[in-house]
Every structure is written in structure tokens, then in C-alpha cells.
N, C-alpha and C positions, 0 to 999 in steps of 0.2 A: 324158157317157159313161154307158152303161147297164150293168147287171149282166152282161148277155150279152157286152158288149164287154170287160169286165174278165175274165170267165171265159175268153174266147177267147184272151187274152194271158197267162193264168196259166201259171206254171212249176212244176215239182216243188219241194218245199221244199228239197231238197238243192242245187238250183241257186241258191237264195237265200242260202246260207251263204257268208260271206267269211272270208278269213284275215287275221290281224292280227299284226304284229310288236310284241311287248310287251317294251320295253327301258327301262333306267334313264334318268332325266332327266340323270344324270351324263355321258351321252354328248353333251350339247350344252353349249356355254359359257354363262355367265351372261348375256351380251349377247343371245344368241338366246332364252333363257328370258324375258328382259325384253321382247323384241320380240314374243313370243307373248302376253305379258300375264298378269296375275293374275286369278283368279276374282273376280267382283264388283267389278272395278276401274271407276272412273268415267271413266277415260281409255281411248280407243280404242287398242288395241295396234298397233304399227308394222306387223306382218304381217297384220293383220285383213283387208285387201283383197287380199293377195297369194296366200294359200292358203286352202283349205277345211279348217277345223278347229274343234274345240270344246274347252272346258276340261273336264278330267276331275276334277271336284270340286276340292279343293285339292291334289290329288296330281300333276297334270300335264295333258297334252293328248292328244287323239286327232286325228290328221291323216289326211285322205283323200288317199292317195298318187296316185291317177290324175288328179287335177285340179291338181297342184302345178306351176306354171310355174317351171322351174328358173332361168330368166334373172332372175327377181325375187329369188332367194335366193343366187345365186352370189357368191362373195367374202366378204361379211360373215357369211353363214350357211352356209358350205360343209359343216360337219358335219351340219347338218340335211338338206341336199341328199344327202349320202352315205347317211344313214340311210333316206331315202325311196327311193333307188336300191336299197339292200339289200333293203328290204321288197318293192319291186316285182319285183326279180329272183327273189325267193323265192315269188312268187305271192300276196303279201299286198296287199290293197287299202287297208289302214289301218296306220298307225304309232301305237302308244300309247306315249307318253313318261310314265313313272310313277316317282315317287320310290322306290317299294317294289319295282319290277321288277328283274330280274337285270341285272348288268353283263355284257356280252358280251366274250369273249376277242378280242384283236386290234384293238379299237376304242379310240380315245382316250377318256380319262376326265377330266372337269373337276371340280375340287373347289370348289363355291360354296355 
């Protein structure tokens, strides 16, 4: 691809900005957190191949909402499915689960 090809497909900076739902890790149960895995773990997390996400330092995870196959998460990780749906319904392309983020009213909270 040449520089001209890249420039031809360029978009305004404002079109490159995405929204993110920043919410407490307390909104997912411990088994879902375990399935997302810990930072620097030697073991491949259970959800590693199911959804697109990264570890957010030692504080949580950032999940790409538009590529999350709901059928892989239903049942065992329904709370995560619900948060992804809430993020998407509000125009967010990412869900950030952060231990220091706010707890949202009306959503279940898990103490782990």
C-alpha cells in the first residue's frame, strides 16, 4: 500500500474516536474474571479465543464489543454478555472493566 492509498482512505480525526463504557469489575462474577485471566499469567485464559480483549494492567480488562460472539458467553458469563449489550446499545465499541471504575445503578454487583 502506498502513501497515496493510505491518504485516499483517511478519515477525519473525529471519525476515529470511539466510546467506551468504563465500569467496575464488581459487575462480573469471580468465575468470569477468572475466565478473562490475570495479567502476566502463564496459563491461557478460558475466554482468550472467544472474545477480543486485552488486560488493562492489573486493574481489569478492555473488551472490544463489536466482535464478541454472544453464543460463546451465554449461560456461564451472562453478566458479561449483558454489559457488552449495554455498551453497544449506548454507542460504545469498548467495555472497560476496571477495579477503580464506578459501580452503576441497577446492575448486579459481585463481591470477590
